[in-house]
SENU-516531 format. One record per atom (N, C-alpha, C, CB): atom name; residue in one letter; x, y, z; residue number from 1. Coordinates in steps of 0.05 Angstrom, whole numbers. Glycine has a CB too. Layout:
residues N
(CA A (X Y Z) NUM)
...
END
This chain:
residues 74
(N M (-6535 -1514 1244) 1)
(CA M (-6546 -1522 1270) 1)
(C M (-6546 -1550 1266) 1)
(CB M (-6574 -1510 1279) 1)
(N A (-6537 -1566 1289) 2)
(CA A (-6538 -1594 1289) 2)
(C A (-6554 -1604 1314) 2)
(CB A (-6509 -1604 1289) 2)
(N A (-6564 -1629 1310) 3)
(CA A (-6578 -1643 1332) 3)
(C A (-6567 -1672 1335) 3)
(CB A (-6610 -1643 1326) 3)
(N L (-6556 -1676 1357) 4)
(CA L (-6541 -1700 1363) 4)
(C L (-6558 -1717 1382) 4)
(CB L (-6514 -1692 1375) 4)
(N N (-6561 -1744 1377) 5)
(CA N (-6576 -1761 1395) 5)
(C N (-6556 -1784 1403) 5)
(CB N (-6603 -1772 1382) 5)
(N R (-6546 -1783 1427) 6)
(CA R (-6527 -1804 1438) 6)
(C R (-6543 -1827 1448) 6)
(CB R (-6508 -1793 1461) 6)
(N G (-6570 -1826 1450) 7)
(CA G (-6586 -1847 1464) 7)
(C G (-6589 -1870 1445) 7)
(CB G (-6615 -1836 1472) 7)
(N S (-6602 -1892 1458) 8)
(CA S (-6607 -1918 1445) 8)
(C S (-6635 -1920 1433) 8)
(CB S (-6603 -1941 1466) 8)
(N A (-6649 -1895 1431) 9)
(CA A (-6674 -1895 1419) 9)
(C A (-6678 -1868 1405) 9)
(CB A (-6696 -1901 1439) 9)
(N S (-6695 -1867 1384) 10)
(CA S (-6702 -1842 1370) 10)
(C S (-6711 -1820 1392) 10)
(CB S (-6724 -1847 1348) 10)
(N A (-6705 -1796 1385) 11)
(CA A (-6714 -1774 1404) 11)
(C A (-6721 -1750 1390) 11)
(CB A (-6693 -1766 1424) 11)
(N S (-6740 -1735 1401) 12)
(CA S (-6749 -1709 1390) 12)
(C S (-6731 -1688 1405) 12)
(CB S (-6783 -1705 1395) 12)
(N I (-6718 -1672 1389) 13)
(CA I (-6700 -1652 1400) 13)
(C I (-6709 -1625 1391) 13)
(CB I (-6671 -1658 1392) 13)
(N D (-6713 -1608 1411) 14)
(CA D (-6722 -1580 1406) 14)
(C D (-6697 -1563 1400) 14)
(CB D (-6738 -1568 1431) 14)
(N L (-6697 -1549 1378) 15)
(CA L (-6676 -1530 1371) 15)
(C L (-6688 -1502 1370) 15)
(CB L (-6663 -1538 1345) 15)
(N S (-6675 -1486 1386) 16)
(CA S (-6684 -1456 1389) 16)
(C S (-6664 -1438 1378) 16)
(CB S (-6689 -1447 1418) 16)
(N W (-6674 -1415 1369) 17)
(CA W (-6655 -1395 1360) 17)
(C W (-6638 -1385 1384) 17)
(CB W (-6671 -1371 1346) 17)
(N D (-6648 -1386 1408) 18)
(CA D (-6632 -1379 1431) 18)
(C D (-6607 -1392 1433) 18)
(CB D (-6646 -1384 1455) 18)
(N M (-6607 -1419 1423) 19)
(CA M (-6582 -1434 1425) 19)
(C M (-6560 -1423 1408) 19)
(CB M (-6587 -1462 1416) 19)
(N L (-6566 -1407 1390) 20)
(CA L (-6544 -1399 1371) 20)
(C L (-6525 -1378 1384) 20)
(CB L (-6557 -1386 1343) 20)
(N E (-6534 -1362 1403) 21)
(CA E (-6518 -1343 1416) 21)
(C E (-6499 -1326 1399) 21)
(CB E (-6502 -1357 1435) 21)
(N I (-6511 -1316 1377) 22)
(CA I (-6498 -1298 1359) 22)
(C I (-6501 -1268 1369) 22)
(CB I (-6511 -1302 1330) 22)
(N T (-6481 -1255 1371) 23)
(CA T (-6483 -1226 1381) 23)
(C T (-6472 -1207 1360) 23)
(CB T (-6467 -1222 1409) 23)
(N G (-6483 -1183 1360) 24)
(CA G (-6472 -1161 1343) 24)
(C G (-6446 -1151 1353) 24)
(CB G (-6491 -1139 1340) 24)
(N S (-6435 -1131 1340) 25)
(CA S (-6411 -1119 1350) 25)
(C S (-6414 -1105 1374) 25)
(CB S (-6399 -1102 1330) 25)
(N D (-6438 -1097 1383) 26)
(CA D (-6441 -1083 1409) 26)
(C D (-6448 -1103 1430) 26)
(CB D (-6462 -1060 1407) 26)
(N G (-6447 -1129 1426) 27)
(CA G (-6453 -1149 1447) 27)
(C G (-6481 -1157 1449) 27)
(CB G (-6445 -1139 1472) 27)
(N T (-6501 -1142 1437) 28)
(CA T (-6528 -1150 1439) 28)
(C T (-6535 -1175 1421) 28)
(CB T (-6547 -1126 1432) 28)
(N P (-6555 -1189 1428) 29)
(CA P (-6560 -1213 1411) 29)
(C P (-6569 -1204 1383) 29)
(CB P (-6583 -1232 1425) 29)
(N A (-6558 -1217 1363) 30)
(CA A (-6564 -1213 1336) 30)
(C A (-6587 -1230 1325) 30)
(CB A (-6540 -1218 1320) 30)
(N V (-6591 -1251 1341) 31)
(CA V (-6614 -1269 1334) 31)
(C V (-6631 -1271 1358) 31)
(CB V (-6606 -1298 1324) 31)
(N T (-6657 -1267 1354) 32)
(CA T (-6677 -1267 1376) 32)
(C T (-6698 -1289 1369) 32)
(CB T (-6691 -1238 1381) 32)
(N K (-6716 -1294 1386) 33)
(CA K (-6738 -1313 1381) 33)
(C K (-6756 -1304 1358) 33)
(CB K (-6755 -1317 1407) 33)
(N S (-6757 -1277 1352) 34)
(CA S (-6774 -1268 1332) 34)
(C S (-6758 -1266 1305) 34)
(CB S (-6785 -1241 1339) 34)
(N S (-6732 -1273 1303) 35)
(CA S (-6718 -1275 1279) 35)
(C S (-6729 -1299 1263) 35)
(CB S (-6688 -1278 1286) 35)
(N T (-6729 -1295 1237) 36)
(CA T (-6741 -1317 1219) 36)
(C T (-6718 -1328 1202) 36)
(CB T (-6764 -1306 1200) 36)
(N F (-6719 -1354 1198) 37)
(CA F (-6700 -1367 1180) 37)
(C F (-6715 -1389 1164) 37)
(CB F (-6675 -1381 1196) 37)
(N D (-6703 -1394 1140) 38)
(CA D (-6707 -1418 1125) 38)
(C D (-6692 -1440 1135) 38)
(CB D (-6701 -1413 1097) 38)
(N V (-6703 -1464 1139) 39)
(CA V (-6687 -1487 1149) 39)
(C V (-6686 -1508 1129) 39)
(CB V (-6698 -1497 1175) 39)
(N R (-6661 -1518 1122) 40)
(CA R (-6655 -1539 1103) 40)
(C R (-6642 -1561 1118) 40)
(CB R (-6639 -1529 1080) 40)
(N D (-6652 -1586 1113) 41)
(CA D (-6638 -1611 1122) 41)
(C D (-6616 -1617 1102) 41)
(CB D (-6658 -1636 1124) 41)
(N L (-6591 -1613 1109) 42)
(CA L (-6569 -1616 1090) 42)
(C L (-6563 -1645 1081) 42)
(CB L (-6544 -1605 1103) 42)
(N W (-6568 -1665 1098) 43)
(CA W (-6566 -1692 1087) 43)
(C W (-6586 -1703 1070) 43)
(CB W (-6563 -1709 1107) 43)
(N A (-6613 -1693 1078) 44)
(CA A (-6635 -1705 1062) 44)
(C A (-6640 -1686 1036) 44)
(CB A (-6663 -1706 1081) 44)
(N K (-6624 -1663 1036) 45)
(CA K (-6625 -1645 1013) 45)
(C K (-6653 -1635 1009) 45)
(CB K (-6615 -1659 987) 45)
(N K (-6667 -1627 1030) 46)
(CA K (-6694 -1616 1027) 46)
(C K (-6700 -1595 1045) 46)
(CB K (-6714 -1638 1030) 46)
(N Q (-6717 -1575 1035) 47)
(CA Q (-6724 -1552 1052) 47)
(C Q (-6744 -1562 1072) 47)
(CB Q (-6736 -1527 1036) 47)
(N L (-6740 -1556 1099) 48)
(CA L (-6761 -1562 1120) 48)
(C L (-6780 -1540 1126) 48)
(CB L (-6749 -1569 1145) 48)
(N H (-6769 -1517 1129) 49)
(CA H (-6786 -1493 1136) 49)
(C H (-6778 -1469 1121) 49)
(CB H (-6785 -1486 1166) 49)
(N T (-6798 -1451 1117) 50)
(CA T (-6791 -1424 1105) 50)
(C T (-6802 -1403 1122) 50)
(CB T (-6804 -1420 1075) 50)
(N G (-6785 -1383 1128) 51)
(CA G (-6793 -1362 1146) 51)
(C G (-6803 -1368 1174) 51)
(CB G (-6813 -1348 1134) 51)
(N L (-6788 -1389 1184) 52)
(CA L (-6794 -1400 1212) 52)
(C L (-6784 -1383 1234) 52)
(CB L (-6782 -1427 1216) 52)
(N A (-6800 -1375 1255) 53)
(CA A (-6790 -1360 1277) 53)
(C A (-6788 -1378 1300) 53)
(CB A (-6807 -1337 1284) 53)
(N G (-6770 -1372 1320) 54)
(CA G (-6766 -1384 1346) 54)
(C G (-6751 -1411 1347) 54)
(CB G (-6791 -1387 1359) 54)
(N G (-6755 -1429 1330) 55)
(CA G (-6741 -1454 1329) 55)
(C G (-6759 -1476 1318) 55)
(CB G (-6731 -1461 1356) 55)
(N F (-6751 -1501 1322) 56)
(CA F (-6766 -1524 1310) 56)
(C F (-6757 -1549 1325) 56)
(CB F (-6761 -1528 1279) 56)
(N S (-6770 -1572 1322) 57)
(CA S (-6763 -1597 1332) 57)
(C S (-6755 -1615 1309) 57)
(CB S (-6787 -1608 1349) 57)
(N A (-6737 -1632 1316) 58)
(CA A (-6728 -1653 1297) 58)
(C A (-6726 -1679 1310) 58)
(CB A (-6701 -1647 1284) 58)
(N T (-6736 -1700 1298) 59)
(CA T (-6733 -1728 1307) 59)
(C T (-6706 -1740 1298) 59)
(CB T (-6756 -1746 1297) 59)
(N V (-6690 -1747 1316) 60)
(CA V (-6663 -1757 1307) 60)
(C V (-6662 -1787 1317) 60)
(CB V (-6639 -1740 1320) 60)
(N G (-6651 -1804 1299) 61)
(CA G (-6651 -1833 1305) 61)
(C G (-6630 -1837 1327) 61)
(CB G (-6644 -1851 1279) 61)
(N A (-6629 -1861 1337) 62)
(CA A (-6612 -1870 1358) 62)
(C A (-6584 -1867 1348) 62)
(CB A (-6618 -1899 1367) 62)
(N H (-6567 -1855 1365) 63)
(CA H (-6537 -1853 1358) 63)
(C H (-6534 -1840 1330) 63)
(CB H (-6523 -1883 1359) 63)
(N D (-6551 -1820 1325) 64)
(CA D (-6548 -1807 1298) 64)
(C D (-6546 -1777 1304) 64)
(CB D (-6574 -1814 1278) 64)
(N I (-6543 -1764 1280) 65)
(CA I (-6540 -1734 1279) 65)
(C I (-6554 -1724 1257) 65)
(CB I (-6510 -1725 1278) 65)
(N Q (-6565 -1698 1258) 66)
(CA Q (-6578 -1686 1235) 66)
(C Q (-6565 -1657 1234) 66)
(CB Q (-6610 -1685 1237) 66)
(N I (-6561 -1647 1210) 67)
(CA I (-6548 -1622 1207) 67)
(C I (-6566 -1604 1190) 67)
(CB I (-6521 -1626 1194) 67)
(N F (-6570 -1580 1198) 68)
(CA F (-6589 -1562 1185) 68)
(C F (-6575 -1536 1178) 68)
(CB F (-6613 -1556 1202) 68)
(N R (-6584 -1525 1156) 69)
(CA R (-6574 -1498 1149) 69)
(C R (-6595 -1479 1154) 69)
(CB R (-6565 -1495 1122) 69)
(N L (-6589 -1458 1166) 70)
(CA L (-6607 -1435 1171) 70)
(C L (-6599 -1412 1153) 70)
(CB L (-6606 -1426 1201) 70)
(N S (-6618 -1402 1141) 71)
(CA S (-6611 -1378 1122) 71)
(C S (-6633 -1358 1124) 71)
(CB S (-6606 -1386 1091) 71)
(N K (-6629 -1332 1120) 72)
(CA K (-6649 -1312 1121) 72)
(C K (-6669 -1316 1099) 72)
(CB K (-6636 -1284 1120) 72)
(N P (-6694 -1312 1101) 73)
(CA P (-6714 -1315 1080) 73)
(C P (-6707 -1295 1058) 73)
(CB P (-6744 -1311 1091) 73)
(N K (-6714 -1304 1033) 74)
(CA K (-6709 -1286 1010) 74)
(C K (-6731 -1269 1005) 74)
(CB K (-6703 -1301 986) 74)
END
C-alpha cells in the first residue's frame, strides 16, 4: 500500500482496508474493515502496527511517497 502526497505541504493521509479492493474467487471482498494486518514502513524499515484493523493514517511530506507492507499477523 502506498500513500502519495502531490501537495506543497505535509499531509495526513487516511489509508483504509476498503481501498485494497481484494476479492475472493467468488467475487466477495476478501478484505474487510475487521480484517487485521501488521503494517511495516518499507523505507524506514520499521514495524508501525501489529494486528491493526480498519486502516491507519500516515503523515507524508510534501511531494513525497510512503510505501507500506501489509501482512497477516503471525
